[in-house]
FITIVEX-35672 format. One record per residue (C-alpha): x, z, y; residue number from 1. Coordinates in steps of 0.05 Angstrom, whole numbers, plus 5000, padded with zeros to 4 digits. Example, Ala and Ser with C-alpha at 12.3 -4.5 7.8 and 13.67 -1.06 7.14 Angstrom:
<atoms>
> 5246|5156|4910|1
> 5273|5143|4979|2
</atoms>
This chain:
<atoms>
> 5163|4763|4898|1
> 5111|4785|4839|2
> 5093|4734|4795|3
> 5057|4753|4727|4
> 5042|4718|4676|5
> 4975|4726|4625|6
> 4970|4785|4658|7
> 4916|4824|4616|8
> 4886|4901|4628|9
> 4877|4939|4575|10
> 4852|4880|4542|11
> 4791|4862|4577|12
> 4805|4843|4643|13
> 4851|4778|4656|14
> 4889|4753|4722|15
> 4900|4686|4740|16
> 4973|4670|4748|17
> 4981|4705|4816|18
> 5046|4692|4854|19
> 5056|4747|4920|20
> 5106|4720|4976|21
> 5160|4758|5003|22
> 5165|4774|5081|23
> 5100|4746|5084|24
> 5019|4790|5098|25
> 4991|4783|5033|26
> 4909|4800|5015|27
> 4878|4807|4958|28
> 4800|4799|4961|29
> 4749|4790|4903|30
> 4675|4824|4883|31
> 4680|4893|4859|32
> 4703|4904|4786|33
> 4743|4847|4799|34
> 4816|4892|4785|35
> 4840|4896|4855|36
> 4855|4963|4862|37
> 4887|4961|4793|38
> 4925|4893|4809|39
> 4969|4952|4856|40
> 4983|4997|4799|41
> 4997|4950|4760|42
> 5054|4920|4822|43
> 5087|4996|4817|44
> 5071|5005|4743|45
> 5028|5068|4757|46
> 4985|5038|4714|47
> 5012|4993|4643|48
> 4994|4927|4630|49
> 4966|4910|4559|50
> 4989|4828|4557|51
> 5030|4788|4597|52
> 5084|4788|4642|53
> 5089|4822|4718|54
> 5167|4797|4756|55
> 5181|4836|4818|56
> 5252|4788|4844|57
> 5243|4750|4781|58
> 5256|4797|4738|59
> 5216|4840|4689|60
> 5185|4897|4713|61
> 5184|4915|4655|62
> 5269|4926|4662|63
> 5260|4965|4724|64
> 5268|5045|4717|65
> 5193|5069|4732|66
> 5210|5125|4797|67
> 5249|5075|4826|68
> 5211|5013|4822|69
> 5162|5062|4861|70
> 5202|5081|4912|71
> 5213|5011|4927|72
> 5136|4984|4913|73
> 5096|5045|4956|74
> 5026|5041|4933|75
> 4991|5070|4997|76
> 4909|5071|4968|77
> 4851|5090|5008|78
> 4831|5160|4995|79
> 4896|5202|5028|80
> 4928|5271|5002|81
> 4959|5317|5051|82
> 4982|5387|5028|83
> 4967|5446|5064|84
> 5017|5455|5124|85
> 5025|5416|5193|86
> 5035|5334|5185|87
> 5115|5364|5203|88
> 5114|5397|5132|89
> 5073|5346|5103|90
> 5124|5300|5119|91
> 5187|5335|5092|92
> 5145|5346|5035|93
> 5128|5283|5018|94
> 5209|5258|5035|95
> 5225|5317|4991|96
> 5182|5305|4932|97
> 5195|5240|4932|98
> 5267|5253|4939|99
> 5279|5192|4996|100
> 5335|5181|5026|101
> 5318|5172|5098|102
> 5334|5210|5155|103
> 5266|5252|5191|104
> 5269|5283|5259|105
> 5218|5287|5305|106
> 5221|5224|5347|107
> 5227|5186|5282|108
> 5157|5226|5253|109
> 5124|5219|5317|110
> 5146|5134|5329|111
> 5101|5122|5250|112
> 5057|5161|5269|113
> 5041|5116|5335|114
> 5043|5058|5294|115
> 4982|5085|5248|116
> 4956|5100|5321|117
> 4956|5178|5294|118
> 4977|5208|5360|119
> 4977|5275|5340|120
> 5029|5337|5340|121
> 5082|5350|5291|122
> 5052|5416|5295|123
> 4971|5404|5279|124
> 4954|5423|5219|125
> 4916|5375|5171|126
> 4861|5416|5138|127
> 4835|5412|5211|128
> 4839|5335|5213|129
> 4778|5291|5210|130
> 4773|5238|5149|131
> 4809|5181|5186|132
> 4859|5215|5224|133
> 4889|5242|5157|134
> 4881|5162|5131|135
> 4933|5152|5185|136
> 4982|5211|5191|137
> 4980|5199|5111|138
> 4998|5113|5132|139
> 5048|5144|5177|140
> 5079|5188|5117|141
> 5082|5126|5066|142
> 5108|5086|5122|143
> 5166|5131|5141|144
> 5190|5114|5064|145
> 5218|5052|5083|146
> 5197|5019|5018|147
> 5211|4940|5005|148
> 5140|4931|5000|149
> 5070|4964|5028|150
> 5016|4957|4981|151
> 4945|4966|5029|152
> 4888|4997|4982|153
> 4838|4993|5036|154
> 4881|5018|5085|155
> 4829|5029|5144|156
> 4768|5045|5109|157
> 4756|5099|5149|158
> 4771|5070|5214|159
> 4720|5042|5265|160
> 4726|4962|5277|161
> 4774|4975|5336|162
> 4810|5022|5315|163
> 4814|4991|5243|164
> 4849|4924|5277|165
> 4901|4955|5318|166
> 4928|5006|5259|167
> 4935|4946|5220|168
> 4968|4896|5277|169
> 5017|4963|5284|170
> 5031|4957|5217|171
> 5044|4878|5208|172
> 5089|4888|5266|173
> 5130|4937|5236|174
> 5133|4893|5177|175
> 5142|4841|5200|176
> 5206|4870|5251|177
> 5239|4901|5191|178
> 5231|4843|5140|179
> 5181|4884|5091|180
> 5122|4850|5039|181
> 5060|4869|5053|182
> 4990|4863|5005|183
> 4930|4891|5028|184
> 4861|4898|4998|185
> 4806|4891|5039|186
> 4739|4878|5039|187
> 4730|4871|5124|188
> 4738|4789|5121|189
> 4747|4786|5198|190
> 4813|4825|5180|191
> 4830|4768|5132|192
> 4813|4719|5177|193
> 4851|4743|5233|194
> 4926|4764|5189|195
> 4923|4735|5133|196
> 4985|4683|5121|197
> 4970|4679|5042|198
> 4901|4699|5006|199
> 4896|4716|4932|200
> 4840|4709|4906|201
> 4809|4758|4843|202
> 4746|4727|4802|203
> 4748|4797|4762|204
> 4756|4752|4685|205
> 4726|4795|4635|206
> 4751|4786|4563|207
> 4704|4786|4512|208
> 4715|4795|4440|209
</atoms>
């Protein structure tokens, strides 16, 4: 799905060559400062690399239009962002803003909320949600965009152990059922040991002058 070659970020962080497997559960692990979150941003061109190459489906990533790429390669950050208004409002705002063509109705929205274990009414005001509830609603909205690749940066950081495992299990089942690719950053080795099909170890190689 993705391949990198001699990849560097801002000429100080150098990555060993990486392969991301198609339609697999890929986990990224490594110490703080090893460039895990940066790598995800490089893969969908949220950030620009300074040297090397990234290939997506055997095509240079620079050959893809950036907005189209981000639709197909969705990054779900660990800090959720929701607009004021209801959960239903947020589904619609995100889809309209990102110009997604997926048809939404109450049943579809509730199905995605169920995947992320966000068992909340659609008319619930997002300003009243807890941190963990916001994270799960945000995940549900991002999944509803039906991107080809789902990238999760510490997706369960605000959840307890049991809920974290249940949410990730549901996401993986959704990924497998719909033949998508998932890339997950997690510091939780129990999640990695249980769910990973492919692990990318980052060492955080710093390029010195």
